[in-house]
C-alpha positions as CSV (number, residue, x, y, z in Angstrom):
1,M,176.8,-46.4,-128.2
2,K,173.5,-44.7,-128.4
3,Y,172.2,-43.5,-131.8
4,F,169.5,-40.9,-132.5
5,I,168.4,-41.1,-136.1
6,D,165.9,-38.5,-137.5
7,C,164.6,-39.6,-140.9
8,G,163.3,-36.3,-142.1
9,F,165.0,-33.5,-140.0
10,Y,163.3,-30.7,-141.7
11,A,164.0,-28.0,-139.2
12,G,164.7,-30.2,-136.3
13,K,161.0,-30.1,-134.6
14,A,161.2,-33.9,-133.6
15,L,164.8,-33.6,-132.3
16,E,163.4,-30.4,-130.0
17,Y,161.2,-33.0,-128.1
18,Y,163.9,-35.4,-127.5
19,A,166.8,-32.9,-127.0
20,P,166.5,-32.7,-123.0
21,F,167.3,-36.6,-123.0
22,I,170.1,-36.4,-125.4
23,D,174.0,-35.6,-124.3
24,D,177.5,-36.2,-125.5
25,T,177.0,-39.9,-125.4
26,W,174.6,-40.0,-128.0
27,T,175.4,-40.0,-131.8
28,V,172.8,-37.8,-133.6
29,I,172.0,-38.5,-137.3
30,A,169.7,-36.2,-139.4
31,F,168.6,-37.3,-142.8
32,E,167.2,-34.4,-144.7
33,P,167.6,-34.2,-148.5
34,N,166.0,-30.7,-149.2
35,Q,168.9,-28.4,-149.2
36,A,166.5,-25.4,-149.6
37,I,166.0,-25.7,-145.8
38,D,168.5,-24.0,-143.7
39,V,169.4,-27.2,-142.0
40,E,172.8,-26.0,-140.6
41,K,171.0,-22.9,-138.9
42,A,168.4,-25.5,-137.3
43,M,171.1,-27.8,-136.2
44,S,173.0,-24.9,-134.6
45,R,170.2,-24.5,-132.0
46,F,171.3,-27.7,-130.3
47,P,173.9,-28.1,-127.8
48,F,175.3,-31.5,-129.4
49,K,176.7,-32.4,-132.6
50,I,174.6,-33.5,-135.4
51,E,175.5,-35.5,-138.5
52,W,173.7,-34.1,-141.4
53,V,173.3,-36.8,-144.3
54,K,171.8,-35.2,-147.5
55,K,169.7,-38.1,-148.4
56,A,166.3,-39.4,-147.9
57,V,165.4,-42.5,-146.1
58,W,162.9,-44.9,-148.0
59,I,161.9,-48.4,-147.8
60,K,164.0,-49.7,-150.7
61,D,167.2,-49.2,-152.1
62,G,167.4,-47.1,-155.1
63,E,166.7,-43.4,-156.2
64,L,163.7,-41.5,-156.4
65,D,163.1,-37.8,-157.7
66,Y,161.5,-35.7,-155.5
67,V,160.3,-32.1,-156.1
68,T,159.6,-28.7,-154.2
69,T,156.6,-27.0,-154.5
70,N,156.0,-23.3,-156.2
71,I,154.6,-22.0,-153.1
72,R,157.1,-23.2,-150.5
73,Q,160.5,-24.2,-151.4
74,D,161.2,-25.8,-148.2
75,A,158.5,-28.3,-148.8
76,A,159.1,-31.4,-150.9
77,H,157.5,-34.6,-152.0
78,I,158.3,-37.6,-154.1
79,A,157.8,-36.7,-157.6
80,E,156.2,-40.1,-158.6
81,L,156.5,-43.7,-157.3
């Protein structure tokens, strides 16, 4: 089985680049914790199934707080390390 793992899906910009090489033999997993982004709408642009994991990817196990900005609700960052 082949996997494409997008560790910060946002609006699927990276996946757009690789989409021509992906078919039904791939499992596509998109990590994106920011639910202010219309991820489902972005995923609907692709002709293959994408599994949305509503979590972030980090270098350690555990939990971190992230915040959205007042200017753009679709932009987020880690609150503090």
